[in-house]
N, CA and C atoms as an extended XYZ file, in Angstrom:
495
Properties=species:S:1:pos:R:3:atomname:S:1:resname:S:1:resid:I:1 pbc="F F F"
N        38.866       21.097       -4.762 N   UNK     1
C        39.354       20.936       -6.120 CA  UNK     1
C        39.240       22.277       -6.826 C   UNK     1
N        40.225       22.612       -7.566 N   UNK     2
C        40.244       23.870       -8.310 CA  UNK     2
C        39.301       23.786       -9.500 C   UNK     2
N        38.740       24.956       -9.876 N   UNK     3
C        37.856       24.996      -11.037 CA  UNK     3
C        38.632       24.697      -12.320 C   UNK     3
N        39.928       25.003      -12.298 N   UNK     4
C        40.760       24.825      -13.486 CA  UNK     4
C        41.185       23.375      -13.678 C   UNK     4
N        41.065       22.582      -12.622 N   UNK     5
C        41.524       21.192      -12.699 CA  UNK     5
C        40.604       20.391      -13.613 C   UNK     5
N        41.194       19.611      -14.501 N   UNK     6
C        40.427       18.751      -15.397 CA  UNK     6
C        40.292       17.382      -14.738 C   UNK     6
N        39.079       16.989      -14.322 N   UNK     7
C        38.921       15.736      -13.589 CA  UNK     7
C        39.308       14.517      -14.411 C   UNK     7
N        39.093       14.566      -15.734 N   UNK     8
C        39.439       13.421      -16.572 CA  UNK     8
C        40.950       13.261      -16.685 C   UNK     8
N        41.653       14.375      -16.790 N   UNK     9
C        43.116       14.314      -16.896 CA  UNK     9
C        43.737       13.851      -15.590 C   UNK     9
N        43.096       14.220      -14.472 N   UNK    10
C        43.621       13.829      -13.170 CA  UNK    10
C        43.121       12.453      -12.737 C   UNK    10
N        42.254       11.857      -13.529 N   UNK    11
C        41.723       10.533      -13.182 CA  UNK    11
C        40.702       10.585      -12.058 C   UNK    11
N        40.015       11.718      -11.910 N   UNK    12
C        39.031       11.894      -10.844 CA  UNK    12
C        37.611       11.755      -11.407 C   UNK    12
N        36.678       11.468      -10.575 N   UNK    13
C        35.279       11.406      -10.973 CA  UNK    13
C        34.682       12.794      -10.991 C   UNK    13
N        33.395       12.887      -11.286 N   UNK    14
C        32.724       14.179      -11.364 CA  UNK    14
C        32.437       14.760       -9.979 C   UNK    14
N        32.399       13.927       -8.937 N   UNK    15
C        32.118       14.405       -7.584 CA  UNK    15
C        33.300       15.208       -7.065 C   UNK    15
N        33.011       16.391       -6.514 N   UNK    16
C        34.077       17.256       -5.995 CA  UNK    16
C        34.286       17.070       -4.497 C   UNK    16
N        33.610       16.110       -3.887 N   UNK    17
C        33.725       15.792       -2.459 CA  UNK    17
C        33.459       16.990       -1.555 C   UNK    17
N        32.417       17.751       -1.876 N   UNK    18
C        32.054       18.887       -1.034 CA  UNK    18
C        31.257       18.440        0.192 C   UNK    18
N        30.717       17.247        0.188 N   UNK    19
C        29.904       16.611        1.239 CA  UNK    19
C        28.599       17.358        1.538 C   UNK    19
N        28.207       18.298        0.679 N   UNK    20
C        26.945       18.998        0.910 CA  UNK    20
C        25.746       18.050        0.775 C   UNK    20
N        25.860       17.051       -0.079 N   UNK    21
C        24.760       16.099       -0.236 CA  UNK    21
C        24.495       15.358        1.072 C   UNK    21
N        25.551       15.039        1.806 N   UNK    22
C        25.397       14.345        3.087 CA  UNK    22
C        24.833       15.300        4.136 C   UNK    22
N        25.264       16.557        4.084 N   UNK    23
C        24.832       17.538        5.076 CA  UNK    23
C        23.346       17.889        4.946 C   UNK    23
N        22.804       17.898        3.730 N   UNK    24
C        21.406       18.277        3.555 CA  UNK    24
C        20.456       17.090        3.659 C   UNK    24
N        20.977       15.880        3.684 N   UNK    25
C        20.122       14.679        3.720 CA  UNK    25
C        19.436       14.557        5.081 C   UNK    25
N        18.097       14.489        5.110 N   UNK    26
C        17.399       14.365        6.395 CA  UNK    26
C        17.636       13.025        7.084 C   UNK    26
N        18.016       11.991        6.335 N   UNK    27
C        18.286       10.700        6.963 CA  UNK    27
C        19.772       10.491        7.220 C   UNK    27
N        20.613       11.418        6.745 N   UNK    28
C        22.043       11.355        7.024 CA  UNK    28
C        22.816       10.312        6.229 C   UNK    28
N        22.293        9.882        5.088 N   UNK    29
C        23.024        8.882        4.304 CA  UNK    29
C        24.023        9.571        3.385 C   UNK    29
N        25.007        8.825        2.979 N   UNK    30
C        26.018        9.322        2.045 CA  UNK    30
C        25.706        8.735        0.676 C   UNK    30
N        25.077        9.536       -0.179 N   UNK    31
C        24.640        9.073       -1.492 CA  UNK    31
C        25.836        8.728       -2.371 C   UNK    31
N        27.008        9.205       -2.013 N   UNK    32
C        28.205        8.916       -2.802 CA  UNK    32
C        28.590        7.446       -2.728 C   UNK    32
N        28.028        6.728       -1.753 N   UNK    33
C        28.331        5.303       -1.612 CA  UNK    33
C        27.367        4.434       -2.415 C   UNK    33
N        26.492        5.058       -3.211 N   UNK    34
C        25.578        4.302       -4.063 CA  UNK    34
C        24.165        4.281       -3.524 C   UNK    34
N        23.310        3.499       -4.187 N   UNK    35
C        21.911        3.399       -3.803 CA  UNK    35
C        21.794        2.798       -2.406 C   UNK    35
N        20.917        3.388       -1.586 N   UNK    36
C        20.746        2.918       -0.221 CA  UNK    36
C        19.262        2.883        0.118 C   UNK    36
N        18.857        1.882        0.880 N   UNK    37
C        17.441        1.702        1.198 CA  UNK    37
C        16.919        2.785        2.141 C   UNK    37
N        17.786        3.484        2.851 N   UNK    38
C        17.347        4.520        3.780 CA  UNK    38
C        16.851        5.771        3.079 C   UNK    38
N        17.157        5.932        1.790 N   UNK    39
C        16.786        7.131        1.035 CA  UNK    39
C        15.272        7.262        0.967 C   UNK    39
N        14.761        8.456        1.301 N   UNK    40
C        13.327        8.702        1.264 CA  UNK    40
C        12.917        9.451        0.000 C   UNK    40
N        13.850        9.735       -0.870 N   UNK    41
C        13.555       10.359       -2.158 CA  UNK    41
C        13.136       11.814       -2.061 C   UNK    41
N        13.670       12.572       -1.104 N   UNK    42
C        13.265       13.969       -0.940 CA  UNK    42
C        13.880       14.878       -2.002 C   UNK    42
N        15.019       14.500       -2.547 N   UNK    43
C        15.649       15.276       -3.620 CA  UNK    43
C        16.541       16.402       -3.151 C   UNK    43
N        16.763       16.549       -1.858 N   UNK    44
C        17.627       17.633       -1.362 CA  UNK    44
C        19.046       17.480       -1.888 C   UNK    44
N        19.544       16.255       -1.967 N   UNK    45
C        20.904       16.030       -2.468 CA  UNK    45
C        21.005       16.371       -3.952 C   UNK    45
N        19.945       16.117       -4.715 N   UNK    46
C        19.940       16.440       -6.145 CA  UNK    46
C        20.076       17.945       -6.329 C   UNK    46
N        19.284       18.706       -5.582 N   UNK    47
C        19.313       20.164       -5.712 CA  UNK    47
C        20.665       20.750       -5.336 C   UNK    47
N        21.210       20.331       -4.199 N   UNK    48
C        22.481       20.903       -3.750 CA  UNK    48
C        23.628       20.483       -4.670 C   UNK    48
N        23.590       19.274       -5.197 N   UNK    49
C        24.652       18.821       -6.104 CA  UNK    49
C        24.600       19.587       -7.419 C   UNK    49
N        23.395       19.822       -7.941 N   UNK    50
C        23.281       20.601       -9.175 CA  UNK    50
C        23.798       22.020       -8.979 C   UNK    50
N        23.537       22.622       -7.813 N   UNK    51
C        24.061       23.971       -7.525 CA  UNK    51
C        25.582       23.966       -7.497 C   UNK    51
N        26.179       22.971       -6.859 N   UNK    52
C        27.643       22.884       -6.795 CA  UNK    52
C        28.219       22.661       -8.197 C   UNK    52
N        27.597       21.804       -8.994 N   UNK    53
C        28.089       21.543      -10.349 CA  UNK    53
C        28.029       22.809      -11.203 C   UNK    53
N        26.977       23.644      -11.003 N   UNK    54
C        26.883       24.908      -11.729 CA  UNK    54
C        28.020       25.836      -11.335 C   UNK    54
N        28.344       25.893      -10.034 N   UNK    55
C        29.415       26.777       -9.556 CA  UNK    55
C        30.780       26.333      -10.057 C   UNK    55
N        30.995       25.021      -10.101 N   UNK    56
C        32.294       24.492      -10.518 CA  UNK    56
C        32.404       24.467      -12.040 C   UNK    56
N        31.269       24.451      -12.721 N   UNK    57
C        31.290       24.428      -14.176 CA  UNK    57
C        31.229       23.028      -14.761 C   UNK    57
N        30.796       22.065      -13.973 N   UNK    58
C        30.656       20.688      -14.460 CA  UNK    58
C        29.218       20.455      -14.929 C   UNK    58
N        28.998       19.360      -15.593 N   UNK    59
C        27.675       19.009      -16.084 CA  UNK    59
C        26.756       18.635      -14.920 C   UNK    59
N        25.500       19.102      -14.992 N   UNK    60
C        24.499       18.764      -13.968 CA  UNK    60
C        24.087       17.307      -14.094 C   UNK    60
N        23.440       16.777      -13.049 N   UNK    61
C        22.869       15.440      -13.116 CA  UNK    61
C        23.754       14.344      -12.551 C   UNK    61
N        24.740       14.703      -11.748 N   UNK    62
C        25.560       13.671      -11.114 CA  UNK    62
C        24.677       12.805      -10.209 C   UNK    62
N        23.782       13.453       -9.459 N   UNK    63
C        22.775       12.740       -8.670 CA  UNK    63
C        21.434       13.067       -9.322 C   UNK    63
N        20.649       12.039       -9.634 N   UNK    64
C        19.372       12.274      -10.294 CA  UNK    64
C        18.393       11.160       -9.973 C   UNK    64
N        17.127       11.439      -10.248 N   UNK    65
C        16.087       10.427      -10.084 CA  UNK    65
C        16.036        9.600      -11.357 C   UNK    65
N        16.455        8.378      -11.268 N   UNK    66
C        16.446        7.480      -12.412 CA  UNK    66
C        16.564        6.052      -11.900 C   UNK    66
N        16.488        5.107      -12.809 N   UNK    67
C        16.692        3.717      -12.437 CA  UNK    67
C        18.102        3.304      -12.827 C   UNK    67
N        18.587        2.273      -12.202 N   UNK    68
C        19.918        1.777      -12.530 CA  UNK    68
C        19.966        1.294      -13.981 C   UNK    68
N        18.895        0.676      -14.424 N   UNK    69
C        18.809        0.185      -15.801 CA  UNK    69
C        18.890        1.343      -16.792 C   UNK    69
N        18.167        2.443      -16.525 N   UNK    70
C        18.179        3.598      -17.423 CA  UNK    70
C        19.554        4.257      -17.457 C   UNK    70
N        20.229        4.303      -16.319 N   UNK    71
C        21.571        4.914      -16.301 CA  UNK    71
C        22.579        4.040      -17.027 C   UNK    71
N        22.483        2.718      -16.847 N   UNK    72
C        23.420        1.809      -17.522 CA  UNK    72
C        23.257        1.860      -19.034 C   UNK    72
N        22.026        1.997      -19.492 N   UNK    73
C        21.752        1.996      -20.935 CA  UNK    73
C        21.740        3.390      -21.537 C   UNK    73
N        21.885        4.425      -20.703 N   UNK    74
C        21.944        5.794      -21.197 CA  UNK    74
C        20.632        6.286      -21.784 C   UNK    74
N        19.523        5.887      -21.198 N   UNK    75
C        18.212        6.275      -21.720 CA  UNK    75
C        17.924        7.739      -21.441 C   UNK    75
N        17.197        8.359      -22.356 N   UNK    76
C        16.723        9.728      -22.140 CA  UNK    76
C        15.471        9.674      -21.258 C   UNK    76
N        14.997       10.869      -20.870 N   UNK    77
C        13.795       10.933      -20.043 CA  UNK    77
C        12.599       10.340      -20.790 C   UNK    77
N        12.492       10.614      -22.082 N   UNK    78
C        11.380       10.085      -22.879 CA  UNK    78
C        11.452        8.562      -22.979 C   UNK    78
N        12.638        8.020      -23.148 N   UNK    79
C        12.793        6.559      -23.209 CA  UNK    79
C        12.427        5.918      -21.865 C   UNK    79
N        12.803        6.567      -20.792 N   UNK    80
C        12.466        6.053      -19.461 CA  UNK    80
C        10.949        6.062      -19.249 C   UNK    80
N        10.280        7.137      -19.676 N   UNK    81
C         8.818        7.199      -19.552 CA  UNK    81
C         8.144        6.135      -20.400 C   UNK    81
N         8.659        5.894      -21.607 N   UNK    82
C         8.097        4.824      -22.444 CA  UNK    82
C         8.245        3.475      -21.755 C   UNK    82
N         9.341        3.275      -21.068 N   UNK    83
C         9.568        2.015      -20.347 CA  UNK    83
C         8.602        1.884      -19.173 C   UNK    83
N         8.363        2.986      -18.483 N   UNK    84
C         7.471        2.960      -17.322 CA  UNK    84
C         6.033        2.670      -17.756 C   UNK    84
N         5.600        3.279      -18.867 N   UNK    85
C         4.210        3.143      -19.312 CA  UNK    85
C         4.036        2.086      -20.392 C   UNK    85
N         4.710        0.967      -20.249 N   UNK    86
C         4.529       -0.129      -21.198 CA  UNK    86
C         3.235       -0.880      -20.853 C   UNK    86
N         2.701       -1.671      -21.793 N   UNK    87
C         1.385       -2.302      -21.596 CA  UNK    87
C         1.267       -3.143      -20.321 C   UNK    87
N         2.295       -3.885      -19.976 N   UNK    88
C         2.207       -4.739      -18.785 CA  UNK    88
C         1.973       -3.908      -17.528 C   UNK    88
N         2.685       -2.797      -17.409 N   UNK    89
C         2.531       -1.933      -16.238 CA  UNK    89
C         1.138       -1.313      -16.223 C   UNK    89
N         0.632       -0.922      -17.383 N   UNK    90
C        -0.708       -0.339      -17.457 CA  UNK    90
C        -1.782       -1.367      -17.096 C   UNK    90
N        -1.603       -2.614      -17.525 N   UNK    91
C        -2.560       -3.668      -17.169 CA  UNK    91
C        -2.523       -3.924      -15.665 C   UNK    91
N        -1.336       -3.997      -15.072 N   UNK    92
C        -1.232       -4.185      -13.619 CA  UNK    92
C        -1.891       -3.026      -12.876 C   UNK    92
N        -1.709       -1.812      -13.384 N   UNK    93
C        -2.328       -0.650      -12.754 CA  UNK    93
C        -3.847       -0.746      -12.834 C   UNK    93
N        -4.371       -1.150      -13.980 N   UNK    94
C        -5.816       -1.294      -14.145 CA  UNK    94
C        -6.368       -2.374      -13.214 C   UNK    94
N        -5.666       -3.490      -13.086 N   UNK    95
C        -6.103       -4.561      -12.188 CA  UNK    95
C        -6.096       -4.078      -10.739 C   UNK    95
N        -5.066       -3.368      -10.355 N   UNK    96
C        -4.993       -2.845       -8.992 CA  UNK    96
C        -6.142       -1.882       -8.715 C   UNK    96
N        -6.433       -0.995       -9.655 N   UNK    97
C        -7.551       -0.069       -9.470 CA  UNK    97
C        -8.883       -0.807       -9.409 C   UNK    97
N        -9.035       -1.864      -10.212 N   UNK    98
C       -10.265       -2.661      -10.168 CA  UNK    98
C       -10.440       -3.303       -8.791 C   UNK    98
N        -9.353       -3.795       -8.214 N   UNK    99
C        -9.414       -4.389       -6.874 CA  UNK    99
C        -9.773       -3.334       -5.835 C   UNK    99
N        -9.155       -2.163       -5.925 N   UNK   100
C        -9.433       -1.084       -4.970 CA  UNK   100
C       -10.898       -0.662       -5.063 C   UNK   100
N       -11.400       -0.509       -6.286 N   UNK   101
C       -12.797       -0.113       -6.474 CA  UNK   101
C       -13.730       -1.218       -5.981 C   UNK   101
N       -13.385       -2.478       -6.256 N   UNK   102
C       -14.202       -3.594       -5.793 CA  UNK   102
C       -14.290       -3.661       -4.276 C   UNK   102
N       -13.173       -3.459       -3.599 N   UNK   103
C       -13.180       -3.461       -2.128 CA  UNK   103
C       -13.999       -2.288       -1.605 C   UNK   103
N       -13.840       -1.124       -2.227 N   UNK   104
C       -14.615        0.043       -1.797 CA  UNK   104
C       -16.108       -0.162       -1.963 C   UNK   104
N       -16.514       -0.710       -3.107 N   UNK   105
C       -17.937       -0.966       -3.353 CA  UNK   105
C       -18.475       -2.011       -2.374 C   UNK   105
N       -17.698       -3.059       -2.122 N   UNK   106
C       -18.170       -4.092       -1.190 CA  UNK   106
C       -18.304       -3.541        0.235 C   UNK   106
N       -17.418       -2.637        0.631 N   UNK   107
C       -17.563       -2.007        1.948 CA  UNK   107
C       -18.778       -1.086        1.982 C   UNK   107
N       -19.024       -0.391        0.883 N   UNK   108
C       -20.152        0.536        0.826 CA  UNK   108
C       -21.489       -0.212        0.857 C   UNK   108
N       -21.540       -1.381        0.195 N   UNK   109
C       -22.794       -2.113        0.070 CA  UNK   109
C       -22.970       -3.225        1.101 C   UNK   109
N       -22.095       -3.329        2.059 N   UNK   110
C       -22.188       -4.431        3.024 CA  UNK   110
C       -23.431       -4.310        3.890 C   UNK   110
N       -23.883       -5.446        4.339 N   UNK   111
C       -25.058       -5.504        5.201 CA  UNK   111
C       -24.675       -5.004        6.602 C   UNK   111
N       -25.611       -4.323        7.289 N   UNK   112
C       -25.260       -3.796        8.609 CA  UNK   112
C       -25.153       -4.862        9.698 C   UNK   112
N       -25.705       -6.053        9.440 N   UNK   113
C       -25.559       -7.125       10.420 CA  UNK   113
C       -25.598       -8.471        9.703 C   UNK   113
N       -25.085       -9.480       10.386 N   UNK   114
C       -25.072      -10.835        9.853 CA  UNK   114
C       -25.730      -11.755       10.875 C   UNK   114
N       -26.527      -12.697       10.392 N   UNK   115
C       -27.227      -13.631       11.263 CA  UNK   115
C       -26.812      -15.043       10.885 C   UNK   115
N       -26.511      -15.839       11.892 N   UNK   116
C       -26.137      -17.229       11.678 CA  UNK   116
C       -26.958      -18.090       12.649 C   UNK   116
N       -27.726      -19.045       12.104 N   UNK   117
C       -28.549      -19.941       12.934 CA  UNK   117
C       -28.024      -21.356       12.741 C   UNK   117
N       -27.635      -21.991       13.845 N   UNK   118
C       -27.098      -23.348       13.786 CA  UNK   118
C       -27.870      -24.245       14.747 C   UNK   118
N       -28.130      -25.461       14.290 N   UNK   119
C       -28.780      -26.443       15.152 CA  UNK   119
C       -27.748      -26.966       16.145 C   UNK   119
N       -28.153      -27.107       17.393 N   UNK   120
C       -27.253      -27.623       18.425 CA  UNK   120
C       -26.943      -29.087       18.133 C   UNK   120
N       -25.665      -29.420       18.023 N   UNK   121
C       -25.258      -30.782       17.673 CA  UNK   121
C       -25.430      -31.762       18.847 C   UNK   121
N       -25.440      -31.256       20.046 N   UNK   122
C       -25.469      -32.144       21.208 CA  UNK   122
C       -26.845      -32.762       21.438 C   UNK   122
N       -27.888      -31.997       21.166 N   UNK   123
C       -29.231      -32.514       21.455 CA  UNK   123
C       -30.061      -32.563       20.183 C   UNK   123
N       -30.761      -33.661       20.048 N   UNK   124
C       -31.708      -33.807       18.943 CA  UNK   124
C       -33.067      -33.363       19.456 C   UNK   124
N       -34.074      -33.409       18.609 N   UNK   125
C       -35.433      -33.046       19.037 CA  UNK   125
C       -35.851      -33.998       20.160 C   UNK   125
N       -36.490      -33.429       21.194 N   UNK   126
C       -36.925      -34.278       22.314 CA  UNK   126
C       -38.318      -33.839       22.769 C   UNK   126
N       -39.014      -34.767       23.372 N   UNK   127
C       -40.355      -34.486       23.876 CA  UNK   127
C       -40.218      -34.031       25.327 C   UNK   127
N       -40.826      -32.895       25.638 N   UNK   128
C       -40.753      -32.329       26.989 CA  UNK   128
C       -42.146      -32.356       27.612 C   UNK   128
N       -42.247      -31.828       28.842 N   UNK   129
C       -43.523      -31.814       29.569 CA  UNK   129
C       -44.603      -31.130       28.747 C   UNK   129
N       -45.807      -31.687       28.793 N   UNK   130
C       -46.921      -31.121       28.041 CA  UNK   130
C       -47.005      -31.684       26.635 C   UNK   130
N       -46.146      -32.647       26.279 N   UNK   131
C       -46.171      -33.276       24.979 CA  UNK   131
C       -45.616      -32.413       23.856 C   UNK   131
N       -44.891      -31.373       24.231 N   UNK   132
C       -44.302      -30.498       23.207 CA  UNK   132
C       -42.962      -31.064       22.754 C   UNK   132
N       -42.586      -30.734       21.535 N   UNK   133
C       -41.276      -31.128       20.997 CA  UNK   133
C       -40.342      -29.928       21.087 C   UNK   133
N       -39.159      -30.171       21.586 N   UNK   134
C       -38.183      -29.092       21.772 CA  UNK   134
C       -36.975      -29.324       20.860 C   UNK   134
N       -36.605      -28.295       20.132 N   UNK   135
C       -35.373      -28.275       19.343 CA  UNK   135
C       -34.515      -27.127       19.853 C   UNK   135
N       -33.217      -27.309       19.871 N   UNK   136
C       -32.315      -26.266       20.358 CA  UNK   136
C       -31.492      -25.750       19.179 C   UNK   136
N       -31.548      -24.428       18.994 N   UNK   137
C       -30.782      -23.761       17.953 CA  UNK   137
C       -29.940      -22.665       18.599 C   UNK   137
N       -28.833      -22.364       17.949 N   UNK   138
C       -27.957      -21.280       18.414 CA  UNK   138
C       -28.076      -20.135       17.420 C   UNK   138
N       -28.432      -18.956       17.896 N   UNK   139
C       -28.596      -17.770       17.063 CA  UNK   139
C       -27.432      -16.822       17.347 C   UNK   139
N       -26.700      -16.498       16.305 N   UNK   140
C       -25.564      -15.588       16.467 CA  UNK   140
C       -25.795      -14.385       15.563 C   UNK   140
N       -25.816      -13.186       16.146 N   UNK   141
C       -26.022      -11.948       15.395 CA  UNK   141
C       -24.760      -11.108       15.537 C   UNK   141
N       -24.203      -10.715       14.389 N   UNK   142
C       -22.998       -9.886       14.411 CA  UNK   142
C       -23.343       -8.502       13.876 C   UNK   142
N       -23.085       -7.476       14.672 N   UNK   143
C       -23.337       -6.100       14.272 CA  UNK   143
C       -22.135       -5.594       13.474 C   UNK   143
N       -22.345       -5.239       12.199 N   UNK   144
C       -21.269       -4.709       11.358 CA  UNK   144
C       -21.426       -3.215       11.149 C   UNK   144
N       -22.376       -2.595       11.826 N   UNK   145
C       -22.611       -1.160       11.688 CA  UNK   145
C       -21.791       -0.408       12.732 C   UNK   145
N       -21.697        0.884       12.528 N   UNK   146
C       -20.946        1.733       13.459 CA  UNK   146
C       -21.772        2.112       14.687 C   UNK   146
N       -23.089        1.980       14.608 N   UNK   147
C       -23.950        2.358       15.720 CA  UNK   147
C       -24.584        1.120       16.344 C   UNK   147
N       -25.167        1.305       17.520 N   UNK   148
C       -25.840        0.223       18.224 CA  UNK   148
C       -27.152       -0.108       17.518 C   UNK   148
N       -27.416       -1.393       17.314 N   UNK   149
C       -28.649       -1.841       16.668 CA  UNK   149
C       -29.494       -2.637       17.660 C   UNK   149
N       -30.819       -2.578       17.505 N   UNK   150
C       -31.743       -3.358       18.324 CA  UNK   150
C       -32.479       -4.328       17.412 C   UNK   150
N       -32.721       -5.547       17.918 N   UNK   151
C       -33.385       -6.568       17.125 CA  UNK   151
C       -34.556       -7.137       17.914 C   UNK   151
N       -35.601       -7.551       17.198 N   UNK   152
C       -36.750       -8.203       17.801 CA  UNK   152
C       -36.889       -9.565       17.123 C   UNK   152
N       -36.918      -10.639       17.915 N   UNK   153
C       -36.985      -11.994       17.381 CA  UNK   153
C       -38.406      -12.533       17.470 C   UNK   153
N       -38.822      -13.247       16.430 N   UNK   154
C       -40.110      -13.931       16.450 CA  UNK   154
C       -40.007      -15.161       15.556 C   UNK   154
N       -40.875      -16.129       15.785 N   UNK   155
C       -40.907      -17.352       14.991 CA  UNK   155
C       -42.315      -17.567       14.469 C   UNK   155
N       -42.413      -18.182       13.298 N   UNK   156
C       -43.717      -18.521       12.748 CA  UNK   156
C       -43.562      -19.699       11.794 C   UNK   156
N       -44.672      -20.227       11.339 N   UNK   157
C       -44.607      -21.324       10.392 CA  UNK   157
C       -45.403      -22.538       10.822 C   UNK   157
N       -45.456      -22.836       12.107 N   UNK   158
C       -46.212      -23.977       12.611 CA  UNK   158
C       -47.143      -23.506       13.716 C   UNK   158
N       -48.343      -24.127       13.824 N   UNK   159
C       -49.234      -23.734       14.938 CA  UNK   159
C       -48.625      -24.151       16.284 C   UNK   159
N       -48.671      -23.266       17.264 N   UNK   160
C       -48.165      -23.543       18.594 CA  UNK   160
C       -46.661      -23.380       18.713 C   UNK   160
N       -46.002      -22.840       17.684 N   UNK   161
C       -44.550      -22.629       17.692 CA  UNK   161
C       -44.234      -21.461       18.613 C   UNK   161
N       -43.261      -21.637       19.494 N   UNK   162
C       -42.906      -20.546       20.415 CA  UNK   162
C       -41.399      -20.436       20.530 C   UNK   162
N       -40.972      -19.292       21.010 N   UNK   163
C       -39.554      -18.986       21.162 CA  UNK   163
C       -39.234      -18.825       22.632 C   UNK   163
N       -38.279      -19.568       23.128 N   UNK   164
C       -37.862      -19.451       24.528 CA  UNK   164
C       -36.428      -18.960       24.535 C   UNK   164
N       -36.156      -17.950       25.319 N   UNK   165
C       -34.791      -17.391       25.371 CA  UNK   165
C       -34.083      -17.775       26.642 C   UNK   165
């Protein structure tokens, strides 16, 4: 397209079809076809398009970082920032940070191991040789630490109480 050509008089859009935006895109998308999910937001197309618009003498900003809502309503950068930092978004951000901090603190303060003692459901207390009473329990120890841990088991509370492994 000639620099002298008036795009409005010719019924043309602002794009000069130089295809440089497609050539510089690392994902190979054609931004001229509209918003696409493949876009990684690198901004290479914005830079090259602004350079071409400067050379041709057209207004910059044909491709820009904005929302569809802001472009439809013609919002300025300040209006867009006010929309982004409205109270609801700030509250959601605060809640998200509270969750992140809570998870971090819980990981930092977690116990290095967990112990679970369950009575065996299959057998009740029974009398064995020597007149002793036997109860069966299941002891489960889970190591939550990064290193190997050693444990020593003992029982107390009743006279003659013993632990059999």
